[in-house]
Every structure is written in structure tokens, then in C-alpha cells.
C-alpha positions as CSV (number, residue, x, y, z in Angstrom):
1,M,-4.2,43.0,-279.1
2,S,-3.0,43.1,-282.6
3,V,-2.9,41.5,-285.8
4,T,0.0,39.7,-286.8
5,I,1.7,38.7,-290.7
6,D,4.2,36.3,-291.0
7,I,6.4,37.5,-293.6
8,T,9.5,35.7,-292.5
9,A,10.0,34.0,-295.7
10,L,8.4,36.3,-298.0
11,P,10.6,38.0,-301.3
12,R,10.3,41.8,-300.7
13,E,8.7,42.3,-304.5
14,R,6.0,39.8,-303.4
15,I,4.9,43.0,-300.9
16,V,2.9,45.7,-302.8
17,F,1.3,49.3,-302.1
18,C,-1.6,49.7,-304.9
19,P,-4.7,51.1,-305.0
20,S,-8.1,49.5,-305.7
21,P,-11.1,51.0,-307.2
22,L,-12.9,48.4,-305.6
23,A,-11.7,48.9,-302.4
24,E,-12.0,52.5,-302.7
25,L,-16.2,51.8,-303.9
26,G,-16.5,49.5,-300.8
27,A,-14.6,52.2,-298.3
28,S,-17.0,55.3,-299.8
29,L,-20.3,52.6,-299.6
30,H,-19.3,52.3,-295.5
31,V,-19.0,56.5,-295.3
32,L,-22.5,56.5,-296.9
33,A,-23.5,53.9,-294.8
34,E,-21.9,54.8,-291.3
35,P,-21.5,58.9,-291.9
36,A,-21.2,59.4,-288.1
37,H,-17.7,57.2,-288.1
38,H,-16.7,59.7,-290.8
39,A,-17.2,63.3,-289.8
40,R,-14.5,65.0,-292.3
41,L,-16.4,63.4,-295.3
42,H,-19.8,64.6,-294.0
43,A,-20.5,67.5,-297.2
44,W,-19.4,64.5,-299.6
45,A,-21.5,61.8,-297.8
46,A,-24.9,64.1,-297.7
47,T,-23.8,65.5,-301.5
48,T,-24.0,61.8,-302.4
49,A,-26.9,59.9,-300.6
50,A,-29.0,63.2,-301.7
51,A,-28.1,63.0,-305.3
52,L,-28.9,58.5,-305.4
53,E,-32.1,57.7,-307.2
54,P,-34.4,56.3,-304.4
55,E,-34.1,52.7,-305.8
56,L,-30.4,52.6,-305.9
57,A,-30.6,53.3,-302.6
58,D,-33.1,51.2,-301.1
59,R,-30.7,48.3,-303.0
60,L,-27.5,49.9,-301.0
61,H,-29.5,49.6,-298.4
62,E,-30.6,45.8,-298.9
63,A,-27.2,44.5,-299.3
64,D,-25.5,47.0,-296.6
65,F,-23.9,44.4,-294.0
66,M,-20.7,43.4,-296.7
67,W,-20.0,46.8,-295.7
68,R,-21.7,48.6,-292.8
69,S,-20.5,46.9,-289.8
70,T,-17.4,45.1,-291.2
71,R,-16.1,44.8,-294.7
72,S,-16.9,41.7,-296.8
73,D,-13.4,40.2,-297.6
74,F,-14.0,40.2,-301.3
75,L,-14.0,43.7,-301.6
76,L,-10.1,44.0,-300.4
77,P,-8.3,42.7,-303.9
78,A,-5.0,40.7,-303.4
79,Q,-4.4,42.3,-306.9
80,P,-5.6,45.3,-307.8
81,R,-6.1,46.1,-311.2
82,A,-6.5,49.9,-313.0
83,T,-10.3,49.4,-313.1
84,L,-13.4,48.4,-311.8
85,A,-14.3,46.6,-314.2
86,E,-11.5,44.6,-314.1
87,E,-12.1,43.9,-310.9
88,L,-15.4,42.5,-311.0
89,D,-14.5,40.1,-313.3
90,D,-11.9,38.3,-310.9
91,L,-14.5,38.6,-308.8
92,D,-16.5,36.6,-311.1
93,R,-14.2,33.7,-311.6
94,M,-14.1,33.5,-307.9
95,D,-16.0,30.4,-306.8
96,D,-19.5,30.7,-305.0
97,E,-18.0,28.9,-301.6
98,K,-15.6,31.3,-301.1
99,Y,-18.0,33.9,-302.7
100,V,-20.7,33.8,-300.2
101,G,-18.6,33.0,-297.2
102,S,-16.8,36.1,-298.0
103,A,-20.0,38.1,-298.3
104,L,-22.0,36.7,-295.4
105,E,-18.8,37.6,-292.9
106,I,-21.3,38.2,-290.2
107,S,-21.8,34.6,-289.5
108,C,-18.4,33.8,-288.8
109,A,-17.1,37.2,-286.9
110,S,-16.2,35.2,-283.8
111,R,-14.4,32.3,-285.9
112,Y,-12.6,34.6,-288.7
113,S,-9.0,33.9,-287.6
114,R,-10.1,30.3,-287.4
115,G,-11.3,29.9,-290.4
116,A,-15.5,29.0,-290.9
117,P,-17.1,26.8,-293.7
118,S,-19.1,28.5,-295.9
119,P,-22.7,28.9,-295.5
120,L,-23.5,27.0,-298.6
121,V,-22.2,24.3,-297.4
122,D,-22.5,23.9,-293.8
123,E,-26.2,24.1,-291.9
124,R,-25.1,25.5,-288.6
125,M,-22.9,28.5,-290.6
126,R,-26.5,28.2,-292.9
127,R,-28.6,29.2,-289.9
128,R,-26.5,31.5,-288.3
129,A,-26.6,33.9,-291.3
130,L,-30.1,33.8,-291.5
131,E,-30.6,34.4,-287.9
132,L,-28.0,37.7,-287.8
133,A,-29.2,39.1,-291.5
134,T,-32.8,38.5,-289.9
135,A,-31.6,40.8,-286.9
136,R,-30.8,43.5,-289.2
137,G,-34.1,43.8,-291.0
138,P,-36.4,41.7,-293.0
139,R,-34.8,43.4,-296.4
140,Q,-31.8,42.2,-295.2
141,A,-32.8,39.1,-294.4
142,A,-34.2,38.0,-297.8
143,F,-31.3,39.2,-299.5
144,V,-29.5,36.4,-297.2
145,E,-32.3,33.8,-298.6
146,R,-31.7,34.5,-302.1
147,M,-28.2,34.6,-301.7
148,L,-28.3,31.4,-300.2
149,A,-30.6,29.8,-302.6
150,D,-29.5,31.2,-305.9
151,P,-25.3,32.3,-305.6
152,P,-25.0,32.7,-309.4
153,G,-28.3,35.2,-309.6
154,T,-27.6,36.9,-306.4
155,R,-23.6,37.6,-307.3
156,A,-24.9,39.1,-310.6
157,W,-27.3,41.2,-308.7
158,I,-24.3,42.4,-306.5
159,R,-21.9,43.2,-310.0
160,R,-25.1,45.2,-311.7
161,L,-25.4,47.3,-307.6
162,M,-21.4,48.2,-307.7
163,E,-21.9,48.9,-311.7
164,D,-24.8,51.1,-311.3
165,C,-22.9,52.7,-307.8
166,D,-19.5,53.4,-310.4
167,E,-22.5,55.1,-312.8
168,A,-24.3,57.1,-310.4
169,F,-21.2,58.8,-308.1
170,F,-18.2,56.4,-307.6
171,T,-16.9,56.9,-311.6
172,D,-16.2,61.0,-310.7
173,T,-15.0,59.8,-307.1
174,W,-12.2,57.6,-308.1
175,R,-11.5,59.7,-310.8
176,R,-10.5,62.8,-308.3
177,V,-8.7,60.3,-305.5
178,R,-6.9,57.9,-307.7
179,V,-3.9,60.1,-308.4
180,Q,-3.7,61.0,-305.0
181,L,-3.9,57.1,-304.1
182,S,-1.2,56.1,-306.8
183,A,0.8,58.9,-305.9
184,D,0.7,57.6,-302.0
185,A,1.3,54.2,-303.1
186,R,4.5,54.9,-305.6
187,H,6.1,57.2,-302.4
188,K,5.5,53.9,-299.8
189,T,6.9,51.6,-302.9
190,E,10.0,54.3,-303.5
191,L,10.3,54.3,-299.7
192,M,10.5,50.3,-298.8
193,R,13.0,50.2,-302.2
194,R,15.6,52.8,-300.7
195,K,14.9,52.9,-296.8
196,G,13.7,49.2,-296.3
197,L,10.0,47.7,-295.3
198,A,10.3,49.1,-291.5
199,E,10.1,52.6,-292.6
200,A,7.2,52.5,-295.5
201,V,5.0,50.5,-293.5
202,A,5.7,52.8,-290.4
203,D,4.7,55.9,-293.2
204,A,1.9,54.3,-293.7
205,S,0.1,54.0,-290.1
206,S,1.3,54.9,-286.6
207,A,-0.6,51.7,-286.0
208,M,1.4,49.5,-287.8
209,V,5.2,48.3,-287.2
210,L,7.4,46.0,-288.6
211,E,9.0,43.5,-286.1
212,E,12.3,41.5,-287.3
213,D,14.1,39.1,-284.8
214,G,15.7,35.7,-284.5
215,A,12.1,34.5,-285.2
216,G,11.7,35.8,-288.1
217,S,9.9,39.2,-289.6
218,R,6.1,40.5,-288.5
219,I,3.7,43.1,-289.5
220,V,1.7,44.2,-286.6
221,V,-1.2,45.9,-286.7
222,D,-2.3,47.5,-283.3
223,K,-6.2,46.6,-283.3
224,L,-8.8,45.5,-280.7
225,L,-8.8,41.9,-281.9
226,Q,-6.4,39.1,-282.3
227,G,-5.4,37.4,-285.5
228,R,-2.4,36.0,-287.0
229,T,-1.8,35.1,-290.6
230,D,1.5,33.9,-292.6
231,A,1.7,35.7,-296.3
232,E,4.2,32.5,-297.1
233,G,3.4,31.4,-300.8
234,S,1.5,34.7,-301.5
235,G,2.3,38.4,-300.8
236,V,0.7,41.5,-298.9
237,T,-1.0,44.4,-300.5
238,F,-1.2,47.6,-298.8
239,L,-4.3,49.8,-300.5
240,P,-4.5,53.3,-299.5
241,T,-7.6,55.2,-299.2
242,A,-8.9,58.0,-299.0
243,F,-12.2,57.1,-297.6
244,G,-11.1,54.9,-294.7
245,W,-10.4,56.8,-291.9
246,P,-10.6,55.5,-288.6
247,H,-10.7,52.3,-289.9
248,L,-7.2,50.7,-290.8
249,F,-8.5,46.8,-292.3
250,A,-6.3,43.8,-292.2
251,L,-7.7,41.2,-294.1
252,H,-6.2,37.9,-292.1
253,A,-8.3,35.4,-293.0
254,P,-7.3,31.5,-293.5
255,G,-6.5,30.8,-297.3
256,W,-6.9,34.9,-298.4
257,Q,-3.8,36.9,-299.0
258,P,-3.4,39.2,-296.6
259,V,-4.6,42.5,-297.4
260,I,-4.2,46.1,-295.7
261,Q,-5.9,49.2,-296.5
262,Y,-4.6,51.9,-294.8
263,P,-6.0,55.7,-294.5
264,V,-4.3,58.5,-296.7
265,P,-2.7,60.9,-295.7
266,A,-2.6,58.5,-292.1
267,R,-0.4,61.3,-290.1
268,D,-2.4,64.1,-290.7
269,L,-5.7,62.7,-289.6
270,G,-5.2,62.8,-285.7
271,G,-5.5,60.3,-283.3
272,G,-2.6,57.4,-283.4
273,A,-2.4,56.3,-279.6
274,P,-1.7,53.1,-278.9
275,V,-5.0,50.8,-278.4
276,D,-2.8,49.5,-275.0
277,T,-2.1,53.1,-273.9
278,V,-5.5,54.2,-274.8
279,K,-6.9,51.2,-272.6
280,L,-4.3,52.3,-269.7
281,R,-5.5,56.0,-269.8
282,M,-9.4,55.2,-269.4
283,E,-8.3,53.1,-266.3
284,A,-6.5,55.4,-264.7
285,V,-9.2,58.0,-265.2
286,A,-12.2,56.0,-264.4
287,H,-11.2,55.5,-260.6
288,P,-13.0,57.7,-258.3
289,M,-10.5,59.9,-256.6
290,R,-8.0,60.2,-259.7
291,M,-11.0,62.1,-261.3
292,R,-11.1,64.2,-258.1
293,L,-7.8,64.8,-257.8
294,S,-7.4,65.1,-261.3
295,R,-9.8,68.3,-260.7
296,S,-7.0,69.6,-258.9
297,L,-4.0,69.2,-261.1
298,A,-6.2,70.8,-264.2
299,R,-6.1,74.0,-262.7
300,G,-2.8,74.2,-261.2
301,A,0.4,72.2,-260.3
302,Y,0.3,70.8,-256.6
303,S,2.5,68.5,-254.4
304,T,1.3,65.6,-253.0
305,S,1.6,66.7,-249.4
306,E,-1.2,69.5,-250.8
307,L,-3.3,66.7,-252.9
308,A,-3.7,64.5,-249.8
309,D,-4.8,67.8,-247.3
310,T,-7.0,68.7,-250.1
311,Y,-9.0,65.6,-250.4
312,G,-8.1,64.1,-246.7
313,I,-6.1,61.0,-247.8
314,S,-2.8,60.0,-246.8
315,A,0.3,61.2,-248.7
316,P,1.5,57.4,-249.7
317,E,-2.1,56.7,-251.2
318,V,-2.2,60.5,-252.9
319,S,1.2,59.0,-254.6
320,R,0.0,55.9,-255.3
321,H,-2.4,57.4,-257.5
322,L,-0.4,59.7,-258.8
323,A,2.2,57.0,-260.1
324,V,-1.1,55.3,-262.1
325,M,-1.7,58.7,-263.8
326,R,2.2,59.5,-264.5
327,K,2.2,55.6,-265.7
328,A,-0.7,56.4,-268.6
329,G,1.6,59.8,-269.0
330,L,-1.4,61.7,-268.0
331,I,0.5,64.2,-265.6
332,T,3.5,66.2,-266.0
333,T,6.2,67.0,-262.7
334,Q,8.3,69.1,-262.4
335,R,10.7,70.3,-259.2
336,R,10.1,73.9,-257.8
337,G,12.7,73.7,-255.1
338,R,12.1,70.8,-252.8
339,Y,9.2,70.9,-253.5
340,V,7.7,68.0,-256.6
341,L,4.7,69.8,-257.9
342,H,2.3,67.8,-260.5
343,Q,-0.1,68.7,-263.1
344,L,-2.4,67.1,-265.6
345,D,-1.6,66.9,-269.6
346,V,-4.6,68.6,-270.4
347,A,-3.7,68.2,-274.2
348,V,-3.4,65.0,-273.6
349,V,-6.8,64.1,-271.4
350,A,-8.6,66.3,-274.2
351,R,-7.7,63.8,-277.2
352,L,-8.6,60.8,-274.8
353,G,-12.0,61.1,-276.4
354,S,-11.1,61.1,-280.1
355,D,-7.9,58.6,-279.5
356,F,-10.6,56.0,-277.9
357,L,-13.2,56.3,-280.9
358,E,-10.0,56.0,-283.4
359,S,-9.4,52.3,-281.1
360,V,-12.5,50.9,-281.7
361,L,-13.2,51.7,-284.8
362,R,-10.1,51.0,-286.3
């Protein structure tokens, strides 16, 4: 499973690494809405939330479906600007159908990759947006009803909300993180110039690779979903974020320029195992007999015959279980004389929980 961005015919100068104040504000709002996702930002989240005026906190709660469980695409600008005001001006120039469709992305999650009509023009999407908003609470439902009835007024309300967040906490936050983000973007740009795009993509995240073959070139983002888009005629924008980990967002909706928001510095934040590897490891340890074998293998090195004798099963059956665990990278094997001994790789198993969590939050 992955998101694939076809860049076969795309000039390299259309691939940009650049920080975005609006994207970082969206990431910080997500941290405030879901602090459990971001244990390393607990102090910032707690301090910022405690300092919010109740009225502003209520308004953030009212609109939080735009950044809580997903991220509305308009919060990931394809053409980042130097200031939040400039990016909000760009949003003001977006037509109502595109804006509202992006804001109410909750209504089209299952059709995101294929494209879905805006709730402003499609009655079925309108009903679905209201239904999903109602499930999130009466205030969210009222907000969606207002957006559908009065897009210009609601858009102005959202802009004021962003500006009030900027005044309340984000100006200071952006001042502290923009230097780091700008430095990372410059580093990736220089790395792309000197060593190529593959090096820059890999440096941004271990969950991304550049694939090149006779069929063309593709940026592949390892995620628990399937998606594909084409950057021909537009470009690809990489947005570094100090608030993003463990999330790795890939905007790939039809009609939108592809945008990837990656955490900085990704390599220092743990995890990073591919989704397929995490799945393989979880399936390996889920089997009752392999769980029992793990009890012995975690305590020391054992031969196949010892394990067969301990658990009352045949040596070939033990070998089959060990093969599954070895393929998943859960055990190490060493030869000692004429015996082959197996042992659980405790460090790998210890990371499984965090690897799983990062995979589902990525």
C-alpha cells in the first residue's frame, strides 16, 4: 500500500522544498486537537491549550474536523508564501466549490483518490457531509450546515479563526520553528541539486523513495492507503514541519498539485519500518504457538529439537514457525558446533508497538 506520484515528465525545477506558515499552523492545530498523537509535543500542547481564550478554544472545537482526523487539502499550499497573510489571501482566491469540497473532506474520504463532486453541487455529497458532521457533534453539524448555506460568510469566519490563532500563539511558534524549517528546505534543495532527487526524497523520510525505470519516475510514499496521481503540468511541493511526526501527509486528490508534508528531522524520531514489514511482524507474533515459542526464545538461544521437546510438537512444525518469524526479522540464528540456535531479537519486538503506531498514524 502506498501513494504514488508520477513525475515522469516533470522538470526538476518544478519540485520544490519550502516551508509554509499555513501548513505549519494546520499541523499545530492538529497537535492541539490530538495531543495523544504527539507525546513529544506534550509540553507545548498543554501550555498553548491552557493559554487559549475560552471563546477561541470553542471556535477551534467547532471546526476541528478540518485538521483532527485528516487534514483539509487547502491547509497544504502548493505555492508556499513567506507569510500566513499571503497564504490566506491565496485561499480567498479559491472558488467556493473547491474550497468547500476540501474543507468537508470528511464527506469524500472513500472517494478521495478518484475525486468527488463538491457538496455545494452534489446532493448525495451534501447529505453525507451533514451526516458525518452530525456524528461528530451538534456544533460541528451546525458549522457544516452554515458552510453549505453561506460559503462566503463561513470562509470569512475561517480566515478570522486562522488570524486569531496567529495572534494568540502561532506568531511566536512560527518565529521559533521557521529557521529550522527553512534550513531543512535549503538542505534538501541543495542535496537534490548535487546528488539528485532520490537522495533528497530519502533524506526527507525513510517512508519515501524515488522509483525510476523504463516506465518513468515516481515518488512512492509508504502509507496504509492506496493512491495515485500525476504531477505533469503542475509540480510537487515538499513542506517540512516541526509539528508533524509521526504523520506524513501526501495530498494526491485529482485536480490538486501534489504536496507532501514531512516531519523534520524524520531520522531522529524513531520508527520508520515499512508498513508491509509491520504487518508481517504482527502476523508472525499473533499465532498462539509462535507466541509460546517467543517465550523461550526471548530468554535464550534454543535449537529446533529443544523447542520441539519443550512444546510437544514435531521438529518440522517448529521449523515452519521459525521460518515465519525469521522472514519477519523477529529472530536471529547462529551456528554453535553442529547445532543451529535461534533467539528472539528483543530490540525488534520492543519496537513493534511504536512501529505499528507510527504506521497507522503516518
